[in-house]
MARDO-588647 format. One line per 4 residues: number of its first residue (from 1); their letters; for each residue z, x, y of C-alpha. Coordinates in steps of 0.5 Angstrom, whole numbers, m for minus. Layout:
N
NUM> A> Z:X:Y ~ ...
***
This chain:
678
1> TDCD> 462:64:m74 ~ 469:67:m74 ~ 469:75:m76 ~ 475:79:m78
5> LTGH> 476:86:m74 ~ 471:89:m80 ~ 466:85:m78 ~ 466:81:m85
9> VMGW> 465:74:m84 ~ 472:70:m86 ~ 472:66:m92 ~ 465:69:m95
13> PEFE> 465:74:m101 ~ 465:81:m100 ~ 457:84:m99 ~ 458:89:m105
17> SLAL> 460:83:m109 ~ 453:80:m108 ~ 449:86:m111 ~ 445:84:m117
21> RPVD> 448:84:m124 ~ 445:85:m131 ~ 443:78:m134 ~ 448:76:m139
25> LPEM> 442:73:m144 ~ 447:70:m149 ~ 451:66:m144 ~ 444:64:m141
29> SAFA> 441:62:m147 ~ 448:58:m149 ~ 447:55:m142 ~ 440:53:m143
33> DRYG> 442:50:m150 ~ 448:46:m147 ~ 444:43:m141 ~ 437:42:m145
37> FSQL> 433:47:m141 ~ 427:48:m146 ~ 423:52:m141 ~ 428:57:m139
41> KREI> 430:57:m147 ~ 423:59:m149 ~ 423:64:m143 ~ 429:67:m146
45> VEGK> 426:68:m153 ~ 420:70:m151 ~ 423:76:m147 ~ 421:74:m140
49> VAER> 427:73:m137 ~ 429:80:m139 ~ 423:83:m136 ~ 424:79:m129
53> AASS> 431:81:m129 ~ 429:89:m130 ~ 424:88:m125 ~ 428:85:m120
57> AGGK> 433:91:m121 ~ 428:96:m119 ~ 422:96:m123 ~ 422:94:m131
61> KAGI> 422:101:m135 ~ 416:101:m140 ~ 422:102:m145 ~ 425:95:m144
65> PDDT> 422:90:m149 ~ 419:84:m149 ~ 425:81:m152 ~ 433:79:m152
69> QVAP> 439:79:m156 ~ 441:86:m153 ~ 447:89:m156 ~ 452:92:m151
73> SQAI> 451:99:m149 ~ 454:104:m153 ~ 458:110:m150 ~ 453:115:m154
77> VTRY> 454:122:m151 ~ 448:126:m152 ~ 447:133:m154 ~ 440:135:m155
81> ETIL> 439:143:m156 ~ 433:147:m155 ~ 431:152:m161 ~ 428:158:m158
85> DTAA> 429:164:m163 ~ 430:165:m171 ~ 438:165:m170 ~ 438:158:m167
89> LAAW> 433:156:m172 ~ 438:158:m178 ~ 444:155:m175 ~ 440:148:m175
93> HARL> 437:149:m181 ~ 444:150:m184 ~ 446:143:m180 ~ 440:140:m184
97> DAAE> 442:142:m190 ~ 450:140:m189 ~ 448:133:m186 ~ 448:126:m190
101> RVGV> 441:124:m187 ~ 437:127:m181 ~ 433:123:m176 ~ 426:127:m175
105> HVAA> 421:126:m170 ~ 414:130:m169 ~ 411:132:m162 ~ 404:132:m162
109> DGDD> 398:132:m158 ~ 392:127:m160 ~ 392:120:m162 ~ 389:120:m169
113> PIRA> 395:123:m173 ~ 390:126:m178 ~ 387:130:m173 ~ 393:131:m168
117> TVVG> 396:138:m166 ~ 403:139:m168 ~ 407:141:m161 ~ 414:141:m164
121> LAFA> 419:138:m169 ~ 426:135:m167 ~ 432:133:m172 ~ 438:129:m171
125> VAPG> 444:130:m175 ~ 448:124:m172 ~ 447:119:m166 ~ 447:123:m160
129> HACY> 447:130:m163 ~ 439:133:m164 ~ 435:139:m163 ~ 428:140:m161
133> LPVA> 424:146:m164 ~ 418:147:m159 ~ 412:151:m163 ~ 406:150:m158
137> HAYA> 408:149:m151 ~ 403:153:m147 ~ 404:152:m140 ~ 404:157:m135
141> GAPD> 411:160:m135 ~ 413:157:m142 ~ 419:160:m145 ~ 417:164:m152
145> QVAL> 418:160:m158 ~ 418:161:m165 ~ 411:161:m168 ~ 410:155:m173
149> ADAL> 408:159:m179 ~ 415:162:m178 ~ 419:156:m177 ~ 415:153:m183
153> VVLK> 418:158:m188 ~ 425:156:m186 ~ 424:148:m185 ~ 418:147:m191
157> PWLD> 423:147:m197 ~ 428:142:m193 ~ 422:138:m191 ~ 419:138:m198
161> DASR> 425:136:m201 ~ 426:129:m204 ~ 433:130:m205 ~ 434:131:m197
165> PKAG> 434:124:m194 ~ 431:123:m187 ~ 430:117:m182 ~ 424:116:m178
169> HDVK> 420:111:m174 ~ 413:110:m177 ~ 414:115:m182 ~ 407:114:m184
173> RLAH> 405:118:m178 ~ 410:123:m179 ~ 407:125:m186 ~ 400:125:m183
177> LLAN> 403:130:m177 ~ 406:134:m182 ~ 401:134:m187 ~ 396:137:m182
181> VGVS> 401:144:m182 ~ 401:144:m190 ~ 408:140:m191 ~ 409:134:m196
185> LRGA> 414:130:m193 ~ 419:128:m198 ~ 426:124:m198 ~ 423:120:m192
189> VFDA> 426:114:m195 ~ 428:111:m188 ~ 424:108:m183 ~ 427:104:m177
193> ELES> 420:101:m176 ~ 419:98:m182 ~ 427:96:m183 ~ 426:92:m176
197> YVLE> 419:89:m179 ~ 423:86:m185 ~ 429:84:m181 ~ 425:80:m175
201> AHRP> 417:81:m176 ~ 416:76:m170 ~ 419:81:m165 ~ 417:88:m162
205> HGIE> 418:94:m167 ~ 417:100:m162 ~ 422:105:m161 ~ 424:103:m154
209> SLAY> 424:96:m156 ~ 429:97:m162 ~ 433:102:m158 ~ 434:97:m152
213> RHLG> 435:91:m157 ~ 440:94:m162 ~ 443:99:m159 ~ 443:98:m152
217> RTAL> 440:104:m150 ~ 434:105:m145 ~ 429:110:m148 ~ 425:115:m145
221> TEEE> 417:113:m145 ~ 411:117:m146 ~ 409:115:m139 ~ 415:118:m136
225> VCGK> 414:124:m140 ~ 407:125:m140 ~ 404:121:m134 ~ 399:116:m135
229> GVQR> 391:115:m133 ~ 388:121:m130 ~ 395:124:m128 ~ 397:124:m136
233> IAFA> 398:131:m139 ~ 398:134:m146 ~ 405:134:m149 ~ 404:142:m150
237> DVSV> 404:142:m142 ~ 411:138:m141 ~ 416:143:m140 ~ 421:145:m146
241> DRAT> 427:142:m142 ~ 423:135:m141 ~ 420:135:m148 ~ 427:137:m151
245> AFAG> 430:131:m148 ~ 424:126:m150 ~ 423:129:m157 ~ 431:130:m159
249> ERAD> 432:123:m156 ~ 426:120:m161 ~ 430:123:m167 ~ 436:121:m165
253> LALH> 434:114:m164 ~ 431:114:m171 ~ 437:116:m174 ~ 441:111:m170
257> LHDA> 437:105:m171 ~ 437:106:m178 ~ 444:106:m178 ~ 444:100:m175
261> LDPR> 439:96:m178 ~ 440:99:m186 ~ 446:95:m187 ~ 443:88:m185
265> VEAD> 437:90:m189 ~ 442:91:m195 ~ 446:85:m194 ~ 440:81:m196
269> AGLR> 437:81:m203 ~ 430:79:m201 ~ 430:83:m195 ~ 432:89:m199
273> RVYR> 427:88:m204 ~ 421:87:m199 ~ 423:93:m196 ~ 425:98:m202
277> EIEL> 420:95:m207 ~ 414:93:m202 ~ 414:96:m195 ~ 417:103:m196
281> PVSS> 412:105:m202 ~ 406:102:m200 ~ 407:106:m193 ~ 406:112:m197
285> VLGR> 400:109:m201 ~ 397:107:m194 ~ 398:114:m192 ~ 394:117:m197
289> IERT> 388:112:m196 ~ 388:113:m189 ~ 387:121:m191 ~ 382:120:m196
293> GVLL> 378:116:m191 ~ 371:113:m193 ~ 364:116:m194 ~ 359:113:m188
297> DSAR> 352:113:m188 ~ 351:114:m181 ~ 343:115:m181 ~ 343:108:m184
301> LVAQ> 347:105:m178 ~ 343:109:m173 ~ 337:105:m176 ~ 341:99:m176
305> SAEL> 343:99:m169 ~ 335:101:m167 ~ 333:94:m171 ~ 339:90:m167
309> ASRL> 337:93:m160 ~ 330:90:m162 ~ 332:83:m164 ~ 337:83:m158
313> STLE> 331:84:m153 ~ 327:79:m157 ~ 332:74:m157 ~ 333:75:m149
317> QEVY> 326:74:m148 ~ 327:67:m152 ~ 333:65:m148 ~ 330:66:m141
321> AMAG> 324:62:m143 ~ 328:56:m145 ~ 332:57:m139 ~ 326:58:m134
325> QPFN> 329:64:m131 ~ 333:71:m133 ~ 341:71:m133 ~ 346:75:m136
329> LGSP> 347:73:m143 ~ 354:77:m143 ~ 357:73:m137 ~ 361:67:m139
333> KQIG> 360:65:m131 ~ 353:65:m131 ~ 352:62:m138 ~ 356:56:m136
337> EMLF> 352:55:m129 ~ 346:55:m133 ~ 348:50:m139 ~ 352:46:m135
341> GKLG> 349:46:m128 ~ 342:47:m129 ~ 341:44:m135 ~ 346:39:m135
345> MPVK> 349:40:m142 ~ 355:36:m143 ~ 362:40:m141 ~ 366:40:m148
349> RKTA> 372:43:m146 ~ 375:47:m140 ~ 378:54:m139 ~ 385:55:m136
353> SGAP> 382:56:m129 ~ 378:49:m130 ~ 371:52:m131 ~ 367:50:m137
357> STDE> 368:53:m143 ~ 363:57:m146 ~ 367:60:m152 ~ 364:60:m159
361> DVLQ> 367:53:m161 ~ 363:50:m155 ~ 357:53:m156 ~ 357:51:m164
365> ELAA> 358:44:m161 ~ 352:44:m157 ~ 348:48:m162 ~ 348:41:m166
369> DFPL> 344:38:m160 ~ 340:44:m156 ~ 337:50:m158 ~ 339:54:m153
373> PAKL> 346:55:m155 ~ 344:57:m162 ~ 340:62:m159 ~ 346:65:m155
377> LEHR> 350:64:m161 ~ 346:69:m165 ~ 345:74:m159 ~ 353:74:m158
381> SLSK> 354:75:m166 ~ 348:81:m166 ~ 351:84:m160 ~ 358:84:m163
385> LKGT> 355:87:m169 ~ 352:93:m165 ~ 357:94:m160 ~ 363:94:m165
389> YTDK> 360:97:m171 ~ 353:100:m171 ~ 354:104:m165 ~ 361:106:m165
393> LPAM> 362:107:m173 ~ 358:114:m173 ~ 361:116:m167 ~ 368:115:m171
397> VNPA> 366:120:m177 ~ 371:126:m177 ~ 366:132:m177 ~ 371:136:m182
401> TGRV> 371:130:m187 ~ 364:126:m186 ~ 369:120:m187 ~ 371:114:m183
405> HTRF> 379:114:m183 ~ 382:107:m181 ~ 389:106:m179 ~ 393:101:m183
409> AQTV> 398:97:m179 ~ 404:94:m183 ~ 408:91:m177 ~ 403:87:m174
413> AVTG> 402:81:m178 ~ 408:77:m179 ~ 406:74:m185 ~ 406:81:m188
417> RLSS> 398:82:m188 ~ 396:89:m186 ~ 391:90:m180 ~ 386:96:m179
421> NDPN> 384:99:m173 ~ 381:105:m170 ~ 376:103:m173 ~ 378:96:m175
425> LQNI> 374:95:m182 ~ 377:88:m184 ~ 373:84:m179 ~ 366:86:m181
429> PVRT> 363:79:m182 ~ 361:78:m190 ~ 357:71:m189 ~ 351:74:m185
433> AEGR> 346:78:m188 ~ 347:83:m182 ~ 354:84:m183 ~ 353:85:m190
437> RIRE> 348:90:m188 ~ 354:94:m185 ~ 357:94:m191 ~ 351:98:m194
441> AFIA> 353:104:m190 ~ 360:105:m194 ~ 358:109:m199 ~ 360:113:m205
445> PPGA> 359:121:m206 ~ 354:123:m211 ~ 357:122:m218 ~ 361:116:m216
449> KIVS> 361:109:m215 ~ 364:104:m210 ~ 369:99:m214 ~ 371:93:m211
453> ADYS> 377:89:m214 ~ 378:82:m211 ~ 384:77:m212 ~ 380:70:m214
457> QIEL> 383:64:m210 ~ 390:67:m209 ~ 392:63:m204 ~ 390:57:m208
461> RIMA> 393:59:m214 ~ 400:61:m210 ~ 399:54:m207 ~ 399:51:m214
465> HISG> 405:55:m216 ~ 409:53:m210 ~ 408:46:m210 ~ 408:45:m218
469> EPAL> 402:40:m217 ~ 400:39:m225 ~ 393:37:m223 ~ 392:44:m220
473> LNAF> 396:48:m225 ~ 392:45:m230 ~ 385:47:m227 ~ 387:54:m226
477> AEGV> 390:54:m233 ~ 384:52:m236 ~ 379:56:m232 ~ 376:50:m229
481> DVHR> 372:51:m222 ~ 378:49:m218 ~ 374:46:m212 ~ 370:42:m217
485> ATAA> 376:39:m220 ~ 378:37:m213 ~ 372:34:m211 ~ 372:30:m218
489> EVFS> 379:28:m216 ~ 378:26:m209 ~ 370:23:m210 ~ 369:21:m217
493> GGDL> 375:19:m220 ~ 376:25:m224 ~ 369:26:m227 ~ 367:33:m226
497> GAVS> 360:31:m229 ~ 359:27:m223 ~ 361:32:m217 ~ 355:34:m213
501> AEQR> 354:40:m209 ~ 355:37:m203 ~ 362:34:m205 ~ 364:41:m208
505> RFAK> 363:44:m201 ~ 367:39:m198 ~ 373:40:m203 ~ 372:47:m202
509> VINF> 373:46:m194 ~ 379:41:m196 ~ 383:46:m201 ~ 383:52:m196
513> GLIY> 383:47:m190 ~ 390:44:m192 ~ 393:51:m194 ~ 392:53:m187
517> GMSA> 395:46:m184 ~ 388:43:m182 ~ 388:36:m179 ~ 384:31:m179
521> FGLA> 380:33:m173 ~ 379:40:m175 ~ 377:38:m182 ~ 372:33:m178
525> QNLG> 369:39:m174 ~ 368:43:m180 ~ 365:38:m184 ~ 361:35:m179
529> IDRS> 363:28:m180 ~ 367:23:m176 ~ 375:24:m175 ~ 376:17:m179
533> AAAA> 372:20:m185 ~ 376:26:m185 ~ 383:23:m185 ~ 381:18:m191
537> YIER> 379:25:m195 ~ 386:28:m193 ~ 389:21:m195 ~ 385:21:m202
541> YFAR> 387:28:m203 ~ 394:27:m202 ~ 394:21:m206 ~ 391:25:m212
545> YPAV> 396:31:m211 ~ 402:28:m209 ~ 406:35:m210 ~ 402:38:m205
549> KRYM> 404:33:m200 ~ 411:34:m202 ~ 411:41:m201 ~ 408:41:m194
553> DETR> 413:36:m192 ~ 419:39:m195 ~ 417:46:m192 ~ 416:43:m185
557> ALAK> 423:40:m185 ~ 426:47:m188 ~ 423:51:m183 ~ 426:46:m177
561> EQGY> 432:47:m180 ~ 433:54:m181 ~ 427:57:m177 ~ 424:61:m182
565> VETL> 420:60:m189 ~ 420:65:m194 ~ 415:68:m199 ~ 416:68:m207
569> FGRR> 419:75:m206 ~ 424:74:m200 ~ 420:76:m194 ~ 422:72:m188
573> VYLP> 417:69:m183 ~ 420:67:m177 ~ 417:61:m173 ~ 420:61:m166
577> DINA> 416:55:m164 ~ 418:50:m170 ~ 423:46:m166 ~ 419:46:m159
581> GGGP> 419:40:m155 ~ 412:38:m158 ~ 404:39:m157 ~ 400:45:m159
585> RRAG> 406:50:m160 ~ 410:46:m165 ~ 404:44:m168 ~ 401:51:m169
589> AERQ> 408:53:m172 ~ 408:47:m177 ~ 401:49:m179 ~ 404:57:m180
593> AINA> 410:54:m184 ~ 406:51:m189 ~ 401:57:m190 ~ 406:63:m189
597> PMQG> 409:62:m196 ~ 402:63:m199 ~ 399:68:m194 ~ 405:72:m194
601> TAAD> 406:72:m202 ~ 399:74:m203 ~ 400:80:m198 ~ 406:82:m202
605> LVKL> 402:81:m209 ~ 396:86:m206 ~ 401:91:m203 ~ 405:91:m210
609> AMIA> 398:92:m213 ~ 396:98:m209 ~ 403:101:m211 ~ 402:100:m218
613> IQRT> 395:102:m218 ~ 397:109:m214 ~ 402:110:m219 ~ 398:109:m225
617> LDAE> 392:114:m222 ~ 398:119:m221 ~ 401:118:m228 ~ 394:119:m231
621> HRAT> 392:124:m227 ~ 385:120:m225 ~ 380:122:m220 ~ 379:115:m218
625> RMVL> 381:114:m210 ~ 383:108:m206 ~ 379:108:m200 ~ 380:101:m197
629> QVHD> 384:95:m197 ~ 381:88:m194 ~ 386:82:m194 ~ 385:80:m202
633> ELVF> 381:86:m204 ~ 382:93:m206 ~ 376:98:m205 ~ 376:105:m210
637> EVPE> 371:111:m210 ~ 370:112:m218 ~ 367:118:m221 ~ 362:115:m226
641> AELD> 366:118:m232 ~ 372:113:m230 ~ 368:107:m229 ~ 370:104:m235
645> WARE> 377:105:m234 ~ 377:102:m227 ~ 373:96:m230 ~ 379:95:m235
649> TVPR> 385:98:m232 ~ 385:96:m224 ~ 384:88:m225 ~ 389:88:m231
653> VMAG> 394:92:m226 ~ 393:87:m221 ~ 394:81:m225 ~ 400:84:m228
657> VGTL> 404:85:m221 ~ 407:78:m221 ~ 408:72:m225 ~ 406:65:m223
661> AVPL> 405:59:m226 ~ 398:60:m226 ~ 394:66:m228 ~ 393:72:m223
665> VAEV> 386:74:m223 ~ 382:80:m220 ~ 374:80:m220 ~ 371:87:m220
669> GVGA> 364:89:m218 ~ 361:96:m218 ~ 355:99:m213 ~ 353:105:m210
673> NWDE> 356:102:m203 ~ 361:97:m201 ~ 356:91:m200 ~ 353:92:m207
677> AH> 360:92:m210 ~ 363:86:m207
***
């Protein structure tokens, strides 16, 4: 090979020019579209290309999101100051007073925001310009800090002042942390996490992800500052300098992200309404529910746990007798070897690795012909109840309140539904006696009752409204049992009197199944009939309800055209897979396109009901407290003196938060515990 005198290969590029450069994701996306590289396009959309590129460039930072559409990096010069004395605090307080809006972050130790300890506060008055006020760093050699009590004398009036706009990321958590030190956060009218959620619910909403995606900024992560695993340290042990870099950046990014996202939300009337009239106000209501908590009868759960342990032991022995030997009932591998190996049962489906599946659907199919899978299902169900609820819930009671304080996440479900975690109180089974018994442990204090208010068939009512189907509209307007009305249309030519209990059950499955885009195959599985009969039922349903069929067809087409569907209130549900090449991903997106406007509208109505009821409680100075939200149900703790008020007012307010072509109806139950009230 010919070389010049410097050793470079002649005609070859300079070595430095071969260095890995940042991926131009928009250009790569256009390339994939131009030449039909669907797999590459999917990986770009899912963020896998960005992740691999970052990893190749020296290891993916935890702060780099699973997303694309990264904005060009902005030249932000950061200046984060540490406040260590009252003079510096006074100077910064003046800046806060003069600022048009301020980014706020609270540094704390503890995963539970209701019990966490405040370590410091950070404020940003402009992108790149922030401060950190440490109040509880306790490592050896830590500098003297302003005492929290002294800091709050200065800052509390400003934090409490509703006329001082503030921006944060996850403002509900900020409010909890400040409430722990006696501060009511007011004026926090901007939440970058919720702005992101309203704009693009299908994408990540963590602050690191948002900063990278919308600002081209790579944020410090908690792991980088505190470590991870056994090496993790408390934030109070982080050096003040490092804490200033982290907390100052968090306040800075909250403000900077708000500046970037707010104009996009405000530009669309529907998104603006969802953000300002639903998500922001309900966040405050959820914070109050979380802080109130729900009273738990731990002794009852401990007793239930002992009973479940006894039943599980008996079930194990029954299973071993049927199988002819003991095996691990918690091991899918050993279950598969027993069912399909030793006992020779037919393999229904396989896992991605090629092993016979033993998931719940498979066991349900096998249970129709064999007794052992039915016993395994029963054991699995009881074991989950014991491990998830009867064992764990008593340990999650806050000793200071005697209550369980779940956390509601607003930014998880793309349809707008809330999710509950630590503990998850939305997935307690209600169709089994054992699941309902767990609800018995959620009790009212002396002198009060639990009141449950539940929207009646809300998604079917929304379907009737959206589709404009006359038969459904008439059934709801006349107060007819809609499942019986559907059964009459599908099975007996409109004769309500000829509908059998079995036909009504079939109609109920069809009504709810089609809302979720259920196929003939899925309907056949649910009803235990063959696929051709299920297909005939669906065909007959659409023949009797042509407006429903038209709605489904038009919605699928609209979703393919614009990439999203909307609720009645303007919430957008994006469907990244709606134009996928085919197969289960696109079919799933089409089902979601049909259901999301109904489920999302139902979620919007429930949130509006929560806001309206809380405003009514405050305006009338009622002692009634909202303690839980589960899908279409609201749960209250009501003093006995206010029971008549609650029975009348709560369903009336719930029915009045939206106007549909059919009546909105909420049903109320009262009891000493949640199960009795539901």
